[in-house]
C-alpha positions as CSV (number, residue, x, y, z in Angstrom):
1,M,1.7,-3.4,2.3
2,P,3.8,-5.3,-0.3
3,Y,4.1,-2.3,-2.6
4,R,4.4,1.4,-2.3
5,L,4.0,4.2,-4.8
6,I,7.1,6.4,-5.3
7,E,6.8,10.0,-6.3
8,H,7.9,10.5,-9.8
9,T,7.8,13.6,-12.1
10,A,5.9,12.2,-15.0
11,D,5.5,8.5,-14.7
12,L,4.3,5.9,-12.2
13,C,6.9,4.2,-10.0
14,F,6.4,1.3,-7.6
15,D,8.7,-0.5,-5.1
16,V,7.5,-4.0,-4.5
17,S,8.6,-6.5,-2.0
18,A,7.8,-10.2,-1.2
19,P,9.3,-13.3,0.4
20,T,9.7,-15.1,-2.9
21,F,10.4,-14.2,-6.6
22,E,7.0,-15.8,-7.6
23,R,5.2,-13.7,-5.0
24,L,7.1,-10.6,-6.1
25,L,5.8,-11.0,-9.6
26,N,2.2,-11.4,-8.3
27,E,2.5,-8.3,-6.1
28,A,3.8,-6.3,-9.0
29,L,0.8,-7.3,-11.1
30,L,-1.5,-6.5,-8.2
31,A,0.1,-3.0,-7.7
32,M,-0.4,-2.3,-11.4
33,T,-4.0,-3.5,-11.5
34,E,-5.0,-1.7,-8.3
35,W,-3.5,1.6,-9.5
36,T,-5.6,1.5,-12.7
37,G,-8.8,1.1,-10.6
38,P,-10.6,-1.4,-12.8
39,V,-14.4,-1.4,-12.8
40,W,-14.9,-5.2,-12.4
41,G,-17.3,-7.1,-14.5
42,A,-18.8,-10.5,-13.6
43,A,-17.0,-13.1,-15.8
44,D,-13.9,-14.8,-14.4
45,I,-11.0,-14.9,-16.9
46,V,-7.9,-17.1,-17.3
47,R,-5.3,-16.1,-20.0
48,S,-2.2,-18.1,-20.8
49,F,1.2,-16.7,-21.4
50,S,4.8,-17.8,-22.1
51,I,7.7,-15.3,-21.7
52,E,11.4,-15.5,-22.3
53,A,13.8,-12.8,-21.0
54,H,17.5,-12.1,-20.4
55,D,17.2,-11.6,-16.7
56,R,14.7,-11.2,-13.8
57,A,14.2,-7.5,-14.3
58,M,13.4,-8.0,-18.0
59,L,11.1,-10.9,-17.1
60,L,9.2,-8.7,-14.7
61,V,8.8,-5.9,-17.3
62,D,7.8,-8.3,-20.1
63,L,5.4,-10.1,-17.8
64,L,3.6,-6.9,-16.8
65,N,3.5,-5.6,-20.4
66,E,2.0,-8.9,-21.5
67,A,-0.7,-8.5,-18.8
68,L,-1.3,-4.9,-19.8
69,T,-1.6,-5.8,-23.5
70,L,-4.0,-8.7,-22.9
71,S,-6.1,-6.6,-20.5
72,Q,-6.5,-3.9,-23.1
73,I,-7.2,-6.2,-26.0
74,H,-9.8,-8.2,-24.1
75,R,-11.2,-5.6,-21.6
76,E,-10.0,-7.6,-18.6
77,A,-7.9,-7.0,-15.5
78,Y,-5.8,-9.6,-13.7
79,D,-5.1,-9.8,-10.0
80,R,-3.2,-13.1,-9.8
81,I,-0.7,-15.2,-11.7
82,D,-0.7,-19.0,-11.6
83,F,2.8,-20.1,-12.7
84,L,3.3,-23.5,-14.3
85,V,7.1,-22.8,-14.9
86,L,9.2,-20.0,-13.4
87,S,12.9,-19.4,-13.6
88,D,15.1,-16.3,-13.7
89,C,14.5,-15.9,-17.4
90,H,11.4,-17.9,-18.3
91,A,7.8,-17.9,-17.2
92,V,4.8,-19.9,-18.3
93,G,1.5,-19.6,-16.6
94,R,-2.0,-18.0,-16.5
95,F,-3.2,-14.6,-15.6
96,I,-6.3,-14.8,-13.4
97,G,-8.8,-12.0,-13.3
98,R,-12.2,-10.8,-14.5
99,T,-13.7,-8.8,-17.3
100,I,-13.9,-5.1,-16.7
101,T,-16.3,-2.4,-17.9
102,G,-13.8,0.4,-17.6
103,A,-10.9,1.7,-15.4
104,H,-10.2,5.0,-13.6
105,D,-6.6,5.3,-14.9
106,E,-4.5,3.9,-17.7
107,I,-0.9,2.7,-17.9
108,K,0.6,2.9,-21.4
109,A,3.6,0.6,-20.8
110,V,5.9,-0.8,-18.2
111,T,9.5,0.5,-19.0
112,Y,12.9,-1.1,-18.8
113,H,14.3,2.2,-17.5
114,G,15.3,1.8,-13.9
115,A,13.7,-1.7,-13.6
116,K,15.4,-3.6,-10.8
117,V,14.9,-7.0,-9.2
118,E,17.1,-8.1,-6.3
119,R,17.2,-10.6,-3.5
120,L,18.0,-8.9,-0.3
121,A,20.3,-10.0,2.5
122,D,17.4,-11.2,4.6
123,G,16.2,-13.5,1.7
124,N,13.3,-11.4,0.7
125,W,12.9,-10.0,-2.8
126,S,12.6,-6.4,-4.0
127,A,11.7,-4.7,-7.3
128,T,11.4,-1.2,-8.6
129,I,9.3,-0.7,-11.7
130,L,8.6,2.4,-13.7
131,M,5.4,2.8,-15.9
132,D,4.5,5.2,-18.6
133,I,1.1,6.8,-17.9
């Protein structure tokens, strides 16, 4: 499994791993989406985004918060990201998903507190993200 839930007193915490930075961002989005337990609708959705950040950890947090905001505004959930541009501090792309009729749980926000993205000695990528629920 590319992500695992970490016990945390009051919030939701995930460790995510992947062979590439791009895949890491996708796995983090999928972990967040799966945890909320969306009740999927029928319509396929594509939502564009453009994000600038100071580093990889901030990019991850901002990207997930953008997905969270868009999903709440439009009653959608996303399970994939199609990147058109991706660097350490900039991402342009599209969230791919479907409409939803509800969700089993809710995430209020992804926090910067404790957010970490690193490339491991074996070349794989790892991230820790904390979410306010």
